[in-house]
C-alpha positions as CSV (number, residue, x, y, z in Angstrom):
1,M,28.3,-56.3,-63.1
2,G,24.7,-57.0,-62.3
3,G,25.1,-60.6,-61.1
4,T,27.5,-63.2,-59.8
5,S,28.7,-66.5,-61.0
6,D,27.6,-67.9,-57.6
7,T,23.9,-67.0,-58.4
8,R,24.3,-68.7,-61.8
9,R,25.7,-71.8,-60.2
10,R,22.9,-71.9,-57.6
11,A,20.2,-71.5,-60.3
12,A,21.7,-74.2,-62.5
13,A,22.0,-76.5,-59.4
14,A,18.3,-75.9,-58.5
15,L,17.2,-76.8,-62.1
16,E,19.4,-79.9,-62.1
17,E,17.8,-81.0,-58.8
18,L,14.4,-80.3,-60.2
19,A,15.1,-82.5,-63.2
20,L,16.3,-85.3,-61.0
21,L,13.5,-85.2,-58.5
22,A,10.9,-84.8,-61.2
23,E,12.2,-88.0,-62.9
24,L,12.2,-89.9,-59.6
25,A,8.7,-88.7,-58.9
26,G,7.6,-90.0,-62.3
27,E,6.6,-86.7,-63.8
28,N,6.3,-85.9,-67.5
29,P,9.5,-86.7,-69.4
30,F,9.2,-83.5,-71.4
31,K,9.2,-81.5,-68.1
32,V,12.2,-83.4,-66.9
33,R,14.1,-82.7,-70.1
34,A,13.1,-79.0,-70.0
35,Y,14.5,-78.6,-66.5
36,A,17.8,-80.4,-67.5
37,N,18.2,-78.4,-70.7
38,A,17.5,-75.2,-68.8
39,A,20.1,-76.1,-66.2
40,R,22.7,-76.4,-69.0
41,A,21.6,-73.1,-70.5
42,I,21.9,-71.3,-67.2
43,A,25.3,-72.8,-66.5
44,R,26.5,-71.4,-69.7
45,A,24.7,-68.1,-69.3
46,P,26.4,-64.7,-68.6
47,D,27.0,-63.9,-65.0
48,E,24.4,-61.1,-65.2
49,I,21.4,-63.3,-64.6
50,E,20.4,-61.2,-61.6
51,A,20.1,-58.2,-63.9
52,L,18.2,-60.2,-66.5
53,A,15.8,-61.3,-63.8
54,A,15.3,-57.8,-62.6
55,R,14.5,-56.6,-66.2
56,G,12.2,-59.6,-66.9
57,E,14.5,-60.8,-69.7
58,L,15.4,-64.3,-68.6
59,T,13.4,-65.7,-71.4
60,T,15.9,-64.3,-73.9
61,L,18.2,-67.1,-72.8
62,P,17.9,-70.3,-75.0
63,G,15.6,-72.9,-73.5
64,I,14.2,-70.6,-70.8
65,G,10.4,-70.2,-71.0
66,K,8.2,-68.2,-68.7
67,G,7.8,-71.1,-66.1
68,I,11.5,-71.7,-65.8
69,A,12.3,-68.0,-65.8
70,A,10.0,-67.7,-62.8
71,I,12.0,-70.5,-61.1
72,V,15.3,-68.8,-61.8
73,A,13.8,-65.5,-60.5
74,E,12.9,-67.2,-57.3
75,V,16.5,-68.4,-56.9
76,V,17.7,-64.9,-57.4
77,G,15.2,-63.5,-55.0
78,S,14.5,-65.9,-52.1
79,G,17.0,-68.7,-52.9
80,E,14.7,-71.7,-53.2
81,P,11.9,-72.3,-55.8
82,A,8.5,-73.5,-54.5
83,Q,8.5,-76.3,-57.0
84,L,11.8,-77.6,-55.6
85,A,10.4,-77.6,-52.1
86,E,7.3,-79.4,-53.2
87,L,9.2,-82.1,-55.0
88,R,11.5,-82.6,-52.0
89,S,8.5,-83.2,-49.9
90,R,7.3,-85.9,-52.3
91,V,10.6,-87.8,-52.9
92,P,12.3,-89.5,-50.0
93,A,15.4,-87.7,-49.0
94,G,17.6,-90.8,-49.3
95,L,16.4,-91.8,-52.7
96,P,18.9,-89.6,-54.7
97,E,21.7,-91.3,-52.8
98,L,21.0,-94.5,-54.8
99,L,22.1,-92.8,-57.9
100,A,25.6,-92.7,-56.7
101,L,25.8,-96.4,-57.3
102,P,27.1,-97.5,-60.8
103,G,24.3,-98.7,-62.9
104,L,21.4,-97.2,-60.9
105,G,19.8,-94.4,-62.8
106,P,16.6,-92.5,-61.9
107,K,14.3,-95.0,-63.6
108,R,15.8,-98.0,-61.7
109,A,15.8,-96.0,-58.5
110,R,12.2,-95.2,-58.9
111,T,11.4,-98.9,-59.6
112,L,13.1,-99.9,-56.3
113,W,11.1,-97.2,-54.4
114,Q,7.8,-97.9,-56.0
115,A,8.0,-101.7,-56.0
116,L,9.9,-102.5,-52.8
117,G,9.7,-99.2,-50.8
118,I,13.5,-98.8,-50.9
119,A,14.4,-95.2,-50.2
120,S,17.9,-95.3,-48.8
121,L,21.2,-97.1,-49.3
122,G,20.7,-99.0,-46.0
123,E,17.3,-100.3,-47.2
124,L,18.8,-101.2,-50.5
125,E,21.6,-103.2,-48.9
126,Y,19.2,-105.0,-46.7
127,A,17.0,-105.8,-49.7
128,C,20.0,-107.2,-51.6
129,R,21.0,-109.4,-48.7
130,E,17.5,-110.7,-48.6
131,N,17.5,-111.3,-52.4
132,R,14.5,-109.2,-52.8
133,L,15.7,-107.5,-56.0
134,L,15.5,-110.8,-57.8
135,S,11.7,-110.4,-57.9
136,L,12.1,-107.3,-60.1
137,T,12.3,-107.3,-63.9
138,G,15.8,-106.3,-64.9
139,F,17.4,-107.0,-61.5
140,G,19.0,-110.4,-61.8
141,P,21.7,-112.0,-59.5
142,A,24.6,-110.2,-61.2
143,T,22.9,-106.8,-60.8
144,Q,22.2,-107.5,-57.1
145,S,25.8,-108.6,-56.5
146,S,27.1,-105.6,-58.3
147,I,25.0,-103.3,-56.2
148,L,26.1,-104.9,-53.0
149,G,29.8,-104.5,-54.0
150,A,29.2,-100.8,-54.8
151,I,27.6,-100.2,-51.4
152,E,30.5,-101.9,-49.7
153,F,32.9,-99.8,-51.7
154,R,31.0,-96.7,-50.7
155,R,31.1,-97.6,-47.0
156,R,34.9,-98.1,-47.1
157,A,35.2,-94.7,-48.7
158,S,32.8,-92.9,-46.4
159,A,35.5,-91.9,-43.8
160,S,37.9,-90.7,-46.5
161,R,38.2,-87.5,-48.4
162,H,39.8,-86.3,-51.7
163,L,43.3,-84.8,-51.4
164,S,41.9,-81.3,-52.3
165,D,39.4,-81.5,-49.4
166,G,42.2,-82.7,-47.0
167,W,44.4,-79.8,-48.2
168,Q,41.7,-77.2,-47.6
169,A,40.9,-78.6,-44.1
170,S,44.6,-78.7,-43.2
171,E,45.3,-75.2,-44.5
172,E,42.3,-73.8,-42.6
173,V,43.5,-75.3,-39.4
174,A,47.1,-74.0,-40.0
175,A,45.8,-70.5,-40.8
176,V,43.9,-70.4,-37.5
177,L,46.9,-71.5,-35.6
178,R,49.2,-68.9,-37.3
179,G,46.7,-66.2,-36.4
180,A,46.4,-67.3,-32.8
181,A,50.2,-67.8,-32.3
182,P,52.1,-65.6,-34.8
183,D,55.5,-66.6,-33.3
184,A,54.8,-70.4,-33.5
185,R,56.0,-72.6,-36.3
186,V,53.1,-74.3,-38.1
187,A,53.2,-76.8,-40.9
188,V,50.8,-79.2,-42.6
189,A,51.9,-82.8,-42.3
190,G,50.4,-86.2,-42.8
191,E,48.9,-87.7,-46.0
192,V,48.1,-84.3,-47.3
193,R,51.8,-83.3,-47.4
194,R,52.7,-86.6,-49.0
195,Y,50.0,-85.9,-51.7
196,C,48.2,-89.1,-51.1
197,E,45.2,-89.2,-53.4
198,I,42.9,-90.2,-50.6
199,V,43.1,-88.6,-47.1
200,N,41.9,-90.1,-43.9
201,E,43.1,-87.5,-41.5
202,A,44.4,-83.9,-41.6
203,V,47.5,-83.4,-39.5
204,V,49.1,-80.1,-38.5
205,V,52.3,-79.7,-36.5
206,C,52.7,-76.6,-34.2
207,A,55.8,-75.7,-32.3
208,G,56.3,-72.8,-29.9
209,A,52.8,-72.3,-28.8
210,P,51.4,-73.2,-25.4
211,P,49.0,-76.1,-25.8
212,A,46.5,-74.3,-23.6
213,A,46.4,-71.5,-26.1
214,L,45.4,-73.7,-29.0
215,M,42.2,-75.2,-27.6
216,P,40.0,-72.0,-27.6
217,V,40.7,-71.2,-31.3
218,L,40.4,-74.7,-32.5
219,A,37.1,-75.2,-30.6
220,G,35.7,-72.5,-32.9
221,L,36.8,-74.4,-36.0
222,L,36.6,-78.1,-35.3
223,Q,33.6,-80.2,-34.2
224,D,34.1,-82.2,-31.0
225,A,37.5,-80.6,-30.4
226,A,39.3,-82.0,-27.3
227,T,42.8,-82.2,-26.0
228,D,44.6,-85.6,-26.3
229,A,47.1,-87.3,-24.0
230,S,50.1,-85.8,-25.9
231,G,48.9,-82.2,-25.3
232,G,47.6,-81.8,-28.9
233,V,44.1,-81.3,-30.1
234,A,41.8,-83.6,-32.0
235,G,38.5,-82.9,-33.7
236,R,36.6,-83.0,-36.9
237,H,36.5,-80.5,-39.7
238,A,33.2,-79.4,-41.2
239,C,33.9,-81.6,-44.2
240,G,33.9,-84.6,-41.9
241,L,37.6,-85.2,-42.0
242,P,39.3,-86.1,-38.6
243,V,41.9,-83.4,-37.7
244,R,44.8,-83.8,-35.3
245,V,47.0,-80.9,-34.2
246,V,50.3,-82.0,-32.8
247,T,52.4,-79.9,-30.5
248,A,56.2,-80.0,-30.3
249,A,59.1,-78.1,-28.8
250,R,60.6,-75.5,-31.1
251,D,64.0,-77.3,-31.3
252,S,62.2,-80.6,-32.2
253,F,59.9,-79.1,-34.9
254,G,61.9,-80.7,-37.8
255,A,61.8,-84.2,-36.1
256,A,58.1,-83.9,-35.4
257,L,57.4,-82.8,-39.0
258,V,59.2,-85.8,-40.4
259,W,57.5,-88.1,-38.0
260,Y,54.0,-86.9,-38.6
261,T,54.5,-86.7,-42.4
262,G,56.1,-90.0,-43.4
263,S,54.3,-93.2,-44.0
264,A,54.5,-95.9,-41.3
265,R,57.0,-97.9,-43.4
266,H,59.2,-94.8,-44.1
267,L,59.3,-94.1,-40.4
268,E,60.2,-97.7,-39.6
269,R,63.2,-97.4,-41.9
270,L,64.3,-94.1,-40.4
271,A,64.0,-95.6,-36.9
272,E,66.2,-98.6,-38.0
273,R,68.9,-96.1,-39.2
274,A,68.7,-94.2,-36.0
275,A,69.0,-97.5,-34.0
276,S,72.1,-98.5,-36.0
277,S,73.7,-95.2,-34.8
278,G,72.8,-95.7,-31.1
279,M,69.8,-93.3,-31.2
280,T,66.1,-93.6,-31.0
281,F,63.6,-92.0,-33.4
282,A,60.1,-92.2,-32.1
283,A,57.0,-90.1,-31.4
284,G,58.4,-87.1,-33.2
285,A,61.7,-86.9,-31.4
286,L,65.3,-88.1,-31.9
287,T,67.1,-89.1,-28.7
288,E,70.6,-90.3,-27.9
289,A,71.2,-93.6,-26.1
290,A,71.4,-91.7,-22.8
291,G,68.0,-90.3,-23.4
292,N,69.0,-86.8,-24.2
293,A,67.0,-85.2,-27.0
294,V,68.8,-84.3,-30.2
295,A,67.9,-80.9,-31.5
296,C,66.3,-81.1,-34.9
297,A,64.7,-77.8,-35.5
298,E,64.6,-78.5,-39.3
299,E,63.8,-81.6,-41.3
300,T,67.3,-81.4,-42.8
301,D,68.7,-81.8,-39.2
302,L,66.9,-85.0,-38.7
303,Y,67.8,-86.6,-42.0
304,G,71.4,-85.3,-41.7
305,R,71.8,-87.0,-38.3
306,L,70.7,-90.2,-40.0
307,G,73.3,-89.8,-42.8
308,L,70.8,-88.8,-45.4
309,P,69.9,-85.8,-47.5
310,W,66.5,-84.3,-47.1
311,I,63.8,-86.4,-48.8
312,P,60.8,-84.7,-50.5
313,P,57.6,-85.4,-48.6
314,E,55.8,-87.0,-51.6
315,L,58.4,-89.8,-51.7
316,R,58.2,-90.8,-48.1
317,E,56.5,-94.1,-48.8
318,A,59.4,-96.6,-48.3
319,E,59.4,-97.3,-52.0
320,G,63.2,-97.0,-52.4
321,E,63.6,-93.4,-51.5
322,I,65.8,-94.0,-48.5
323,E,68.2,-96.2,-50.5
324,A,68.3,-93.6,-53.3
325,A,69.0,-90.9,-50.8
326,A,71.8,-92.8,-49.2
327,A,73.3,-93.3,-52.7
328,G,72.9,-89.7,-53.7
329,A,70.5,-90.8,-56.4
330,L,67.3,-88.9,-55.6
331,P,65.8,-87.3,-58.7
332,R,65.1,-83.6,-59.0
333,L,61.4,-83.8,-59.0
334,V,59.2,-81.8,-61.3
335,A,57.9,-78.6,-59.6
336,A,54.9,-76.4,-60.2
337,G,57.2,-73.7,-61.6
338,D,58.4,-76.2,-64.3
339,V,54.9,-76.4,-65.9
340,L,54.5,-74.2,-68.9
341,G,50.8,-74.9,-69.4
342,A,48.5,-77.9,-69.9
343,V,46.3,-79.7,-72.3
344,H,43.0,-81.4,-71.7
345,V,40.9,-78.3,-71.3
346,H,37.2,-78.0,-72.3
347,T,35.2,-75.0,-73.5
348,T,31.6,-74.2,-74.2
349,D,32.0,-75.8,-77.6
350,S,31.4,-79.1,-75.8
351,D,30.6,-79.4,-72.0
352,G,32.8,-76.6,-70.6
353,A,31.3,-73.6,-68.8
354,A,33.6,-70.9,-70.3
355,S,34.5,-69.8,-73.8
356,L,37.8,-70.4,-75.6
357,D,38.8,-66.8,-75.0
358,A,37.9,-67.0,-71.3
359,M,39.9,-70.2,-70.8
360,A,42.9,-68.6,-72.6
361,A,42.7,-65.5,-70.5
362,A,42.6,-67.6,-67.3
363,A,45.7,-69.6,-68.5
364,A,47.5,-66.3,-69.3
365,A,46.7,-65.1,-65.8
366,L,48.4,-68.2,-64.4
367,G,51.5,-67.3,-66.4
368,W,51.1,-70.2,-68.8
369,S,52.7,-70.0,-72.2
370,L,50.5,-72.7,-73.8
371,L,47.0,-74.2,-73.5
372,G,45.7,-77.3,-75.2
373,V,42.0,-77.3,-75.9
374,A,40.5,-80.8,-76.0
375,D,36.7,-80.6,-76.4
376,H,34.8,-83.9,-76.7
377,S,34.6,-85.7,-79.9
378,Q,31.3,-86.4,-81.7
379,A,30.7,-89.8,-80.0
380,A,30.2,-88.0,-76.7
381,A,26.8,-86.8,-77.6
382,Y,25.9,-86.3,-73.9
383,A,28.7,-83.7,-73.8
384,H,27.8,-81.9,-77.0
385,G,30.8,-83.4,-78.8
386,L,32.2,-81.7,-81.9
387,D,31.7,-83.1,-85.4
388,A,34.2,-82.4,-88.1
389,A,32.7,-79.1,-89.1
390,R,32.6,-77.7,-85.6
391,L,36.1,-79.0,-84.7
392,R,37.4,-77.4,-87.9
393,A,35.7,-74.1,-87.0
394,Q,37.2,-74.2,-83.5
395,G,40.6,-74.8,-85.1
396,E,40.2,-71.7,-87.2
397,A,39.4,-69.7,-84.1
398,I,42.5,-71.0,-82.4
399,A,44.6,-70.2,-85.5
400,A,43.3,-66.7,-85.5
401,H,44.1,-66.3,-81.8
402,N,47.6,-67.5,-82.4
403,A,48.1,-65.4,-85.6
404,R,47.3,-62.2,-83.7
405,G,49.8,-63.0,-81.0
406,G,47.3,-64.0,-78.4
407,K,48.6,-65.4,-75.1
408,P,49.1,-68.1,-74.4
409,L,49.7,-70.2,-77.5
410,I,46.7,-72.4,-77.9
411,L,47.1,-76.0,-79.2
412,R,44.4,-77.6,-81.3
413,G,43.2,-80.9,-79.9
414,T,40.3,-83.1,-79.1
415,E,39.3,-85.6,-76.4
416,A,38.5,-88.4,-78.7
417,D,36.5,-91.3,-77.4
418,V,38.3,-94.6,-77.5
419,L,35.6,-96.8,-79.1
420,P,35.0,-100.4,-77.8
421,D,37.4,-101.8,-80.5
422,G,40.2,-99.4,-79.7
423,T,39.7,-97.1,-82.7
424,L,39.5,-93.4,-81.9
425,D,36.5,-91.2,-82.7
426,L,38.4,-88.8,-85.0
427,P,37.1,-87.0,-88.0
428,E,38.9,-87.1,-91.3
429,G,40.7,-84.1,-92.6
430,V,41.0,-82.0,-89.4
431,E,44.5,-80.9,-88.5
432,L,45.2,-81.3,-84.8
433,D,48.3,-80.8,-82.5
434,F,47.4,-83.6,-80.1
435,V,44.6,-86.1,-79.2
436,V,43.6,-87.0,-75.7
437,A,42.3,-90.6,-76.2
438,S,39.8,-91.4,-73.4
439,V,37.5,-94.3,-72.5
440,H,34.0,-93.0,-71.7
441,S,31.9,-96.2,-72.3
442,S,32.1,-100.0,-72.2
443,F,33.8,-100.0,-68.8
444,R,32.9,-103.6,-68.2
445,Q,34.9,-105.3,-70.9
446,S,37.1,-108.2,-69.9
447,V,40.7,-107.5,-69.0
448,E,41.8,-108.9,-72.3
449,A,39.4,-106.8,-74.4
450,Q,40.0,-103.6,-72.4
451,T,43.8,-104.1,-72.6
452,A,43.6,-104.7,-76.4
453,R,41.4,-101.7,-76.7
454,L,43.9,-99.4,-75.0
455,V,46.9,-100.9,-76.6
456,R,45.4,-100.1,-80.0
457,A,44.6,-96.6,-78.9
458,V,48.1,-95.8,-77.7
459,S,49.6,-97.5,-80.8
460,R,48.6,-94.3,-82.7
461,G,51.9,-93.0,-81.5
462,P,53.3,-89.5,-81.1
463,G,50.6,-86.8,-80.6
464,T,48.4,-89.2,-78.6
465,I,47.8,-88.9,-74.9
466,L,45.9,-91.6,-73.1
467,G,43.4,-89.7,-70.9
468,H,42.5,-90.8,-67.4
469,P,44.0,-94.2,-68.2
470,T,42.0,-96.4,-65.8
471,G,38.7,-94.4,-65.7
472,R,38.6,-94.4,-61.9
473,L,36.6,-91.9,-59.8
474,L,38.2,-91.8,-56.4
475,L,35.7,-92.7,-53.6
476,A,33.1,-93.5,-56.2
477,R,34.2,-96.1,-58.7
478,D,37.2,-98.4,-59.2
479,G,39.0,-98.2,-62.5
480,Y,38.2,-100.7,-65.2
481,R,40.1,-104.0,-65.4
482,V,43.1,-103.6,-67.6
483,D,46.7,-104.8,-67.9
484,L,48.4,-101.4,-67.4
485,E,51.9,-102.9,-67.9
486,A,50.9,-104.0,-71.4
487,V,49.4,-100.6,-72.2
488,L,52.5,-98.7,-70.9
489,Q,54.8,-101.0,-72.8
490,A,52.8,-100.3,-76.0
491,A,52.9,-96.5,-75.3
492,A,56.7,-96.7,-74.8
493,A,57.0,-98.5,-78.1
494,S,54.9,-96.1,-80.1
495,G,55.9,-92.8,-78.5
496,A,52.4,-92.0,-77.1
497,A,52.1,-90.3,-73.8
498,V,49.9,-91.0,-70.8
499,E,48.0,-88.5,-68.7
500,I,47.9,-87.8,-65.0
501,N,44.4,-86.4,-64.9
502,A,44.8,-83.8,-62.3
503,H,41.1,-83.5,-61.4
504,P,41.1,-84.3,-57.6
505,F,38.3,-86.8,-58.2
506,R,40.5,-88.8,-60.6
507,L,44.3,-88.3,-60.1
508,D,44.6,-91.0,-62.8
509,L,47.3,-92.3,-63.7
510,D,47.9,-93.6,-60.2
511,W,51.3,-92.4,-58.8
512,R,52.5,-96.0,-58.5
513,W,52.1,-96.5,-62.2
514,V,53.5,-93.1,-62.9
515,R,56.8,-94.3,-61.7
516,R,56.6,-97.3,-64.0
517,A,55.7,-95.1,-66.9
518,V,58.7,-92.9,-66.1
519,A,61.0,-96.0,-66.0
520,L,59.7,-97.1,-69.4
521,G,60.3,-93.6,-70.9
522,V,56.6,-92.9,-71.5
523,P,56.0,-89.1,-71.5
524,I,53.6,-87.8,-68.8
525,S,51.0,-85.2,-69.5
526,I,49.6,-83.4,-66.5
527,G,46.1,-82.4,-67.6
528,P,43.6,-80.6,-65.5
529,D,40.5,-81.8,-67.3
530,A,39.3,-78.3,-66.7
531,H,35.7,-77.3,-67.5
532,D,36.0,-73.7,-66.2
533,P,38.8,-71.3,-65.4
534,A,39.0,-72.4,-61.8
535,G,39.7,-75.9,-62.9
536,L,43.0,-75.0,-64.5
537,A,44.4,-74.7,-60.9
538,D,43.9,-78.4,-60.5
539,V,47.3,-78.9,-62.2
540,R,48.8,-78.5,-58.8
541,W,47.3,-81.9,-57.7
542,G,48.7,-83.5,-60.9
543,V,52.2,-82.1,-60.2
544,G,52.0,-83.6,-56.7
545,I,51.1,-87.0,-58.1
546,A,53.9,-86.7,-60.7
547,R,56.4,-85.9,-57.9
548,K,55.0,-88.9,-55.9
549,G,55.7,-91.0,-59.0
550,W,59.4,-89.8,-59.1
551,A,58.8,-87.8,-62.3
552,T,61.3,-85.0,-63.3
553,A,60.6,-82.0,-65.5
554,T,62.1,-83.9,-68.5
555,D,59.5,-86.7,-68.0
556,V,56.6,-84.2,-68.2
557,L,55.3,-83.1,-71.6
558,N,53.9,-79.8,-70.5
559,A,57.2,-78.9,-68.8
560,R,58.8,-78.9,-72.2
561,A,58.8,-76.2,-74.8
562,W,56.4,-76.8,-77.7
563,P,56.6,-78.6,-80.1
564,W,56.7,-81.9,-78.3
565,W,56.7,-84.2,-81.3
566,P,58.6,-84.3,-84.6
């Protein structure tokens, strides 16, 4: 093949940045739209753009004229277009950061820059606290207060990372340790192992390797790597996440892994059980009253000495798991192998980056037996939402795939916008297997209005899945205000399902509410919200959140054989 998907992504990213910077710089709106449209065209283009550039045929792609073709050719050749470098020199480097705040688009950011000289988040915060925004048209007290709140939220989140980033950092550290000390026992611990949606530290436990042997290899991976008082190593991963490598004796590996995995409250409860038996559980070791260490090479040894069966890491939050374990009532949690496929998948028919056939092939490669396509509905014009005719045509393509025995079985669906009054943006006369009902607008409704909106949506009943139920974006935006108890009660009454959106930036429904949904008998759908083949793998994060919410395979729609509804 003449090109790579990496080149395509870099070219699309360069055009997206050109569009953004051009708008911030106040350039011609037609040029801005041309860059933005070209970015979408390149993102959907075949991987062979390097070959197209070499043959001078980039202009055969829709929306790509000679000027933009030259820009793409520069990306293919040298990596950075001259126009992009020029715009970067004109627009303050910190100005695009303002766009991460809800309600601040390019036009407003440009106004702040031109009128008040604000070119960074720090300057914006200072201006808000000085009430300077009140002098600008369209920036009243409510807007200023909202901006300050968003900046404070962002500051709280700055030291944290998404679960997927924490997992990658932890696994990289573990891999380095295994390579340096093949005979050592190494395991990821901490918040990552518990599948916490936000991670503040990556923790890895290593037993059987001399602490002095760890520092040289970790110094090459971690920033500011240094030994700590316990003999372990602390540093910072390239993604910015703090990392701690804990060392342990081989016969205490299980105790250390329990200690450095569980939440503080879970460990307190275990320590109490140990004390009631005349032992001490602290700092990664179990000791008898006389001070002798109790060998716990495996986690089952530690829990067994405390009169408990092994407790899955995801449950170690002191939310009743110790009591359930003592009573022999721990559920058999859903596992990745239980999942037969997933719904909530997008294609190039709306805002996806891969065709229906490509997404089906990727799902088949994962061993899935079903795939639910849910492209956006017509109201989502920004995502090229499907009208009735296009949705019907997609359904015919799906029917043809299934009729010829294509794998996996493809389910016909749509991600229908939940309109402000709770009705769904659904066309008449189009047969569907399921509907993912999602809120994409009017986030600021009152609690009462938002609750009524979602209650009406889930009241549609079987065949309906409430997508990303709170609309949150982890580390970027809180969910909208809604009475989730009322929504889940309505879903239980109607037979609708709720989604765990498995995209690592969402992981919504929150695991705490997953447990409540399970208790009410509301079916759970683990949906990747995938926009390309790689996104299908995000189901793993959703499975972790389902497990953390005490869900079993019978609670999860996509762990059941199709059909799911009468």
